Every structure is written in structure tokens, then in C-alpha cells.
N, C-alpha and C positions, 0 to 999 in steps of 0.2 A: 620450466621451460613451464608453458602455457599452451594448456591443446585448446582449441576457437574454434569452437561447432557453433551455429545456431545465432553468430552471433552474443555467448557467452561461455566463461569457464566450466565444458566440463574434466568429469574423470577417464581419463584413458583404459578400458577392460580389454585384455587385450587381445590389442588390437581389433574388433569386434568395432561396429566402427557404429552401425547402429541399438547399439548399447551403450550410445556414453551418454553419460544426465550430466550435471547440471553441478558441480566441484558444493563442499559438504566441506568445510573448512573451521580449524580454532577460530582460525585466522581473521573473520572475515562474516560476515552474512549472504551481503552481497558476491555473486557471480560475472556483474562485470568486471572485464577485464582489468581496464584503469585501476576499479579498486583492488580487487584484487592484489595484480600487480604493483601499490601503494603498502598495501599490507608487509607481507613477501620484504619485502624494504623494508620496512618499520623493523623485523624481528631480524633475518636476518643480515640486512646495507647491503643487497642483496639489487643490483642496478643493472646488469646487463641479461639479457631475454630469451631464449629459444621459444620464437611463437608458432609449434602446428597451426597451421591457419586450416581446416576440415571445409573452413566452408568455400574458398579455393584451390585447393585438394580434392575433394568432394563435386559440388558445385558452381565452380569456378566463378565465384562471385567475388568482387574484389574486396579486401582488408586495406583498402591505404587507405583510407576514415580514422581507421582504430587503429595503424601503423605512427599517427601524427600524434592525432593525442600522447597515446605511449614518448613517442620521442621526445612532443614540446614536452611532457615531464622530468624527461630528463634518466631516462632512457637508452640501455643502448638495448637495437633489438639484430640475432640474428632470426629471419622466417624462409621458414617452407610452405611455401604457398601454387607450389607442380607447376615446378620456373621445369621446363623440359627440352629449352631454346632462347638461342641467344636473344632473339627480340622481350618475351617473355626478364631472363636475369635483370640486362637495364631498364628496365619498367620499375624491378623488383628495387634497384637499388635505387633510385630516383628518387623513386619514394621510399627512399631515408634508409636503409638495411647495412646493418652493417659491418654485416654477415650474405648472405644467398646464400639458402639448402640451393640446394637441388638434391633430390635422392630419384634411388632408381625404382623406386616403383614410376618416379612421373617421366623418369626422362632412359629415354629408350635404348640411345645406342651411343657410345665409346665417342662416334664422331661427334654427336649431338654436342657432348658434354664438353670436350677440344673449343665448340665452336664456344660457349658459353663461359670457358678461361681464356679465353684469345678474345672474344668480349668486354671481359673485365680485365681480370691478371685475376691470380690465381693466390695473392693474401685475400681478395672477398666473399671468393669460395672456395665452401664449404661443401662433402660429397659422401652424403646421409649411404652407407650403406643399410638395401631397411632387409631385412629378410620377418620371417612364421617360422616357427618352429627349427626355427637353422635354416629352412630351404630360405634364395632368394629374388626377391620381388623385384626380375628380370627381360624384362623384352629379351627376344627367342639373340639379339646379338650379342647379347653382353656373354650370354652363355650358362655356366650351370655352378660353379663353383666358387664361393664367398670369397677364397684367397687367390686366385686367378682375374672375380669380379676385381676385387684391390688393388692387385698386379697394371688393372689396367687402366685402374683410376690415376693413382701414382704418374703409370707414364706421361697421361694427358698435361699435366703438372703443379695435381692437387700435392696441395700440401698438411688438409684437415681435414681429416676423414672418422663420423661419426657408427663407429658400433650400435642396430639398434635391432632386437628382435620382440617386433611390436607385438607375441605371444608372452610376455612377456610382462608385461605394459600395465605398472596398477594394482598388478598381482600378489607382490613384498614374498615374492616364492623366492626372493634367487637374484642376478645380474649372466646368463647363460652364456655372453660371451665372452667369458675370461675366457677359453681357452683359442677361443681367434684372437683376440684379442695380442695376446700373445705369444700367437705364432706372425704372423702382424709385424709383431715387435722386433723377435729376435731375426726375422726378412725382410728388415723395410731401416730397420737401425734406427737412429735419433731423425729420418728424413724424414718423419709427417708427427699429424699433431697424430694421438688416437682417442675417441672422446667416445662414452658407450653411458645405459645408464638401461632403465625397462629392469623391473623384483625386485629397484633398492631398496633393501630392510632398515638398513642403518647402519648407523660410524663402521663398523666391524665389514660389512659388503663396503662404501667406500675408501679400507682403510688393505683391502684385497687390490683391493682391483688397481692402487696408487700403484703395492707392489712391484705387481701383477707388469706395470709399465705405461697404464694408461694416464693420459693428461690432465684428462677433466669429466667431466659425470655430468649426466646431466637424472635432474630430480624434479618427479613435478606431486602425484599424490600423500609425500611423505609431510613436504613444506606444514599441512596441511593437519595431522596426524598430532594430537597434544606429549605435549615432550619428549623433541624430536627440538632440538634448542637449541642454537644457536652455534656454529661450524667452530 
């Protein structure tokens, strides 16, 4: 996972975006996205990245040039760029995104999400259930219960769901969403792919999440810490 702000890779800090600073990594001295992505690929053999484009989310600045540079270098991208309606989603897909991330904080209603799914296809859209301290970052039309929001999302045709508590991002205190992920797995079975992250401390957390039925884990800060070797 790469967080991009002011056109460089930054380290997330508990969702407090005014505190995000350029990444310090054991892999590279560069903070340029292409350099960082290449260093991660060399170390871990990862070629698929979740890009959280905070310039787009916060300031509506297009990151298309950066996306195309990464794609040209062989990377496949899941991009969160503040998409909230179908036109934006189509533009993101046209820029080369493998998956278009629709974040709860950016999408105002289930009807907007339905329009995005209809404009692309369910397999191209990933919904991010954005929380902060367990509370959904949601417009009123979504309600306030995370499990109920997930049910609405799934009813729109979504089959890939990210469950992310921003308060845990970059903290290394453990992943607080595990109980919610277990609840969603029990309720919806294998109809959905569940991905989570935020606060991952190491392999033990990853193993615990796998045992809880989580299909994928987003890792950012941990990749840049000495001693965290290839999986």
C-alpha cells in the first residue's frame, strides 16, 4: 500500500492527514512513488499496489501521470482517488486502474455506489468501509452501523470489501477491525472477499487475520521496517 500526498509517498498516522510526513524506509532513501514501488517489488516481489491518492481525495488533484508511470513499469494498481460517482469511476478505470476503490468517506449514498457498479462492473469496484475509531466516516444516507452499511454495499453488487479503521493506520498497535471482519464473514459467507489492515504489527497479526477469514491484508508502514522479510 502506498499513501501519496504532495506527490510523494508518506507514512499514515492514525488518519490525521495533517501529520503525514514523507516515508522513511530501510528499502530506499527516495520518497518518489516509482522508486518506492520498485524497492518494495525488489524486496518482496509485490507488483500489485493499493494507492491511496490523498492529493486527489483531499485536494482534487489528478494523479493520472503517476498512475501511468507505475503501470508502464509493470505495476497493477488498486486506486483510491476520492471516487464518489460513476463519471469519476469511469475516468479512473480509463487511467488504467485494475480496481477502482470507492471509499465510504467519498461516496455519499448507496444510489451513487449502485451507479458506479453499473457503469463499470462488480469485479472492477472495491468498496472501502472507512471507519475512524470504529465509527463509519459516512454521509447520512448510509446510516451509522458498519455491518448494516456492509449489507447495503453488498446489495449493490459489491463482492470485494475493504474494512479499514483509519485510527489504526501507521500505529503498529494491532488491527482493531478483526471482530467486524469475523462478523461479516459469518453473515455473508464466501460471497464477498474481505480485506483489512491498519496497525499490522507483524506475521502474528497476519496469521490471526487469516484464521478469522480475512482474504487479504493491506500493509504499508511495516514494509519499511528492518527485519520484516519476504512472506
